[in-house]
C-alpha positions as CSV (number, residue, x, y, z in Angstrom):
1,A,17.6,13.0,16.7
2,A,14.2,14.0,15.2
3,A,15.9,16.2,12.6
4,R,18.2,13.3,11.7
5,T,15.2,11.0,11.4
6,R,13.5,13.4,9.0
7,Q,16.7,13.5,6.9
8,I,16.9,9.7,6.7
9,R,13.3,9.4,5.7
10,Q,14.0,11.5,2.6
11,I,16.9,9.4,1.4
12,K,15.8,7.0,-1.4
13,A,18.3,4.7,-3.0
14,A,17.7,4.1,-6.7
15,G,20.1,2.4,-9.0
16,A,22.3,-0.7,-9.0
17,A,24.3,-1.7,-5.9
18,L,26.8,-4.6,-6.1
19,F,27.4,-6.6,-3.0
20,D,30.4,-8.9,-2.6
21,G,32.6,-10.4,0.0
22,D,35.8,-12.4,0.6
23,E,36.0,-16.1,-0.2
24,Q,34.6,-17.1,3.2
25,A,31.6,-14.8,2.8
26,R,31.1,-16.1,-0.7
27,S,30.8,-19.7,0.6
28,R,28.0,-18.8,3.0
29,P,24.4,-19.4,2.0
30,I,22.4,-16.2,1.2
31,A,19.9,-17.4,-1.5
32,P,17.0,-17.6,1.0
33,L,17.5,-13.9,2.0
34,L,17.7,-12.9,-1.6
35,D,14.6,-14.9,-2.4
36,G,12.8,-13.1,0.5
37,L,13.8,-9.7,-1.0
38,R,12.6,-10.8,-4.4
39,G,9.2,-11.8,-2.8
40,L,9.0,-8.2,-1.6
41,G,9.5,-6.9,-5.1
42,V,13.1,-6.0,-4.8
43,P,15.0,-6.7,-8.1
44,V,18.0,-8.8,-7.2
45,D,20.4,-10.4,-9.7
46,G,22.2,-13.5,-8.5
47,D,21.7,-16.2,-5.8
48,S,25.0,-15.8,-4.0
49,L,27.8,-13.3,-3.5
50,P,28.4,-11.3,-5.6
51,F,24.8,-10.1,-6.3
52,T,23.3,-6.9,-7.4
53,V,20.3,-5.1,-6.0
54,R,18.6,-2.8,-8.4
55,G,17.0,-0.2,-6.1
56,Q,13.9,1.5,-7.2
57,G,13.8,4.2,-4.5
58,R,11.7,2.3,-2.0
59,V,10.4,-1.1,-0.9
60,D,6.7,-1.5,-0.4
61,G,7.0,-4.5,1.9
62,N,4.2,-6.7,2.9
63,R,4.9,-10.5,3.3
64,A,8.3,-12.1,3.0
65,E,8.6,-15.9,3.2
66,V,12.1,-17.2,4.0
67,D,13.6,-20.5,4.8
68,A,16.0,-19.5,7.7
69,S,16.8,-23.0,8.7
70,T,20.4,-22.5,7.7
71,S,20.8,-19.0,9.3
72,S,18.7,-17.0,11.6
73,Q,20.4,-13.9,10.2
74,F,18.0,-14.0,7.2
75,V,15.1,-13.2,9.6
76,S,17.1,-10.6,11.4
77,A,18.2,-8.9,8.2
78,L,14.5,-8.5,7.0
79,L,13.4,-7.4,10.4
80,L,16.1,-4.7,10.6
81,A,15.1,-3.3,7.2
82,G,11.3,-3.9,7.5
83,A,10.5,-0.8,9.6
84,R,11.6,1.4,6.6
85,F,9.4,-0.4,4.1
86,S,6.3,1.7,3.2
87,E,4.0,-1.2,4.4
88,G,6.3,-2.7,6.9
89,V,6.9,-6.5,6.6
90,T,5.7,-9.8,7.9
91,V,8.5,-12.3,7.8
92,V,7.4,-15.9,7.8
93,H,9.9,-18.7,8.4
94,T,9.0,-21.6,6.0
95,G,11.8,-24.1,6.8
96,E,12.6,-26.6,9.5
97,A,13.7,-25.5,13.0
98,L,15.4,-22.1,13.4
99,P,19.1,-22.4,14.4
100,S,19.1,-19.5,16.8
101,I,15.9,-18.0,18.2
102,P,18.0,-16.1,20.9
103,H,19.7,-14.1,18.1
104,I,16.4,-13.2,16.5
105,D,15.1,-12.3,20.0
106,M,18.0,-9.9,20.4
107,T,17.2,-8.2,17.1
108,V,13.5,-7.8,18.2
109,E,14.6,-6.4,21.5
110,V,16.9,-3.8,20.0
111,L,14.3,-2.8,17.4
112,R,11.7,-2.3,20.1
113,D,14.2,-0.2,22.1
114,A,14.6,1.9,19.0
115,G,10.8,2.5,18.9
116,V,9.9,0.0,16.2
117,V,6.6,-1.8,16.6
118,I,7.1,-5.5,16.1
119,E,4.9,-8.5,16.9
120,V,6.2,-12.1,17.3
121,D,4.0,-15.1,16.6
122,E,5.1,-18.7,17.3
123,N,2.5,-21.3,16.6
124,D,3.8,-24.8,17.1
125,G,7.1,-24.0,15.5
126,A,5.6,-21.8,12.7
127,W,7.3,-18.5,13.4
128,S,6.4,-15.1,12.0
129,W,7.3,-11.5,12.9
130,T,5.4,-8.4,11.9
131,V,7.2,-5.1,11.7
132,E,5.1,-1.9,11.4
133,P,6.4,1.0,9.3
134,S,8.2,3.0,11.9
135,D,10.7,5.8,12.5
136,I,13.8,4.4,14.1
137,R,15.3,6.2,17.1
138,S,19.1,6.1,17.2
139,L,20.6,4.5,20.3
140,D,23.9,3.0,21.5
141,V,23.8,-0.8,21.6
142,M,26.4,-3.2,23.0
143,V,26.4,-6.2,20.6
144,E,27.3,-9.5,22.0
145,P,30.7,-10.5,20.8
146,D,31.4,-13.4,18.5
147,L,33.8,-15.3,20.7
148,S,34.9,-17.7,18.0
149,N,36.5,-14.7,16.3
150,A,38.6,-14.1,19.4
151,A,40.1,-17.6,19.3
152,P,43.2,-16.8,17.1
153,F,44.2,-13.9,19.4
154,L,43.8,-16.1,22.5
155,A,45.8,-18.9,20.9
156,A,48.6,-16.5,19.9
157,A,48.9,-15.3,23.5
158,A,48.9,-18.8,24.8
159,V,51.5,-20.0,22.3
160,T,53.9,-17.1,22.9
161,G,53.3,-16.8,26.6
162,G,52.0,-13.3,26.1
163,E,48.8,-11.5,27.1
164,V,45.8,-10.3,25.2
165,F,43.0,-8.0,26.4
166,M,39.5,-8.5,25.1
167,A,37.3,-5.5,25.6
168,D,33.8,-6.3,26.8
169,W,34.5,-10.0,27.3
170,P,31.4,-11.6,28.7
171,T,31.5,-12.3,32.4
């Protein structure tokens, strides 16, 4: 794992990378995340899918302000990337209430398990997270399933009188 970590540290992405998705993904909000990246000095063209990131080989990091009131995933995305920024990152939520603190807590827990130093500060609803620049240990993680995605398969089994097996279904 140590040799692999050294290899990963030497990889630097420079150049343009286009990000796109299907129609459902294109309808989801992503502008707050892209604004947070821009605040960190990442050149991003566009405010929704498709968008282009013009990599410069590294991200310095520092402070990212993001309104995550529409999706806690914006915070998680910046936390997951922040350990690899040369200065780490402090993510500050600037909007109203966060929709899913438990999902952000899961991200923090997994990052800590992988050796990332991260501090959480909640001051009367003003949330911030500070991630130190860190090497990230690889580990196996069981991610909580999105049960809403299982609904069509369960419905198909119910309608046809058949059966369906869902691996790792929560107890």
